[in-house]
C-alpha positions in Angstrom: -82.8 11.9 6.3 -79.6 12.0 8.3 -76.7 9.9 6.8 -75.2 7.2 9.0 -71.6 7.8 10.2 -68.8 5.5 11.2 -67.0 5.7 14.5 -64.2 8.2 14.5 -61.0 8.1 16.5 -60.7 10.6 19.4 -57.5 12.5 18.8 -54.8 11.7 21.3 -56.2 8.3 22.4 -54.9 6.2 19.5 -51.4 5.9 20.7 -49.0 3.0 20.2 -48.6 0.4 22.9 -45.2 0.1 24.7 -43.1 -2.7 23.3 -43.0 -5.6 25.7 -39.5 -5.9 27.2 -39.2 -9.6 26.5 -40.4 -9.2 22.9 -37.7 -6.6 22.4 -35.0 -8.9 23.8 -36.2 -11.8 21.6 -36.4 -9.5 18.5 -40.1 -10.2 18.0 -41.8 -8.0 15.5 -45.0 -8.0 13.5 -48.4 -6.5 12.8 -51.5 -7.3 14.8 -54.9 -6.9 13.0 -57.8 -6.2 15.2 -61.6 -6.0 15.1 -62.7 -3.5 17.7 -66.3 -3.3 19.0 -67.1 0.4 19.7 -70.1 1.0 21.9 -72.7 3.7 21.5 -70.8 5.7 24.1 -67.6 5.5 22.1 -65.9 3.2 24.5 -64.0 0.1 23.2 -65.7 -3.2 24.1 -64.4 -6.5 22.8 -61.1 -6.5 20.9 -60.4 -9.6 18.7 -57.2 -10.5 16.9 -58.1 -11.2 13.3 -54.4 -11.7 12.2 -51.7 -12.5 14.6 -48.2 -10.8 14.6 -46.8 -14.3 15.2 -46.2 -13.5 18.9 -48.8 -14.0 21.6 -47.0 -11.3 23.7 -47.3 -8.7 20.9 -50.9 -9.7 20.2 -51.9 -9.4 23.9 -50.1 -6.0 24.3 -52.1 -4.6 21.4 -55.4 -5.9 22.7 -54.7 -4.7 26.2 -53.6 -1.2 25.0 -56.5 -0.6 22.7 -59.0 -1.8 25.3 -57.7 0.5 27.9 -56.6 3.6 26.0 -58.4 4.0 22.7 -61.7 6.0 22.4 -64.0 6.9 19.6 -66.8 9.2 18.7 -69.6 6.7 18.2 -71.2 5.7 14.9 -74.6 7.2 14.3 -77.7 6.0 12.5 -80.5 8.5 11.9 -78.6 10.9 14.2 -78.6 8.4 17.1 -75.4 6.9 18.5 -75.0 3.2 17.8 -72.4 0.5 18.4 -70.2 -0.6 15.5 -67.1 -2.6 14.7 -63.9 -1.1 13.2 -60.7 -2.6 12.1 -57.2 -1.5 13.1 -53.6 -2.6 12.7 -50.9 -2.2 15.4 -47.3 -2.5 14.1 -44.5 -3.6 16.3 -41.2 -2.7 14.6 -38.0 -2.6 16.6 -36.5 0.1 14.4 -39.3 2.5 15.1 -40.3 1.5 18.6 -40.3 4.1 21.3 -37.9 3.5 24.2 
């Protein structure tokens, strides 16, 4: 019997989104918690905010970035690739934000 596995992040794809310019100017910060549907091909499907940062701009930036850039090695059951859902947190912090 082959043990099931969870999706695994593909190195280099799990990067941090750019800080929205207007959010930077307005000093918006926060953490966005996401549920991410990962297909049997490892591609990100639906991304849902489960806990808001408190800023719609930051939440949308996180969802858009993860949807377009993140990839996974798919979960497996009995050695066969299957879809799964994973959780992630994106932190927007002005002190540590890339320029």
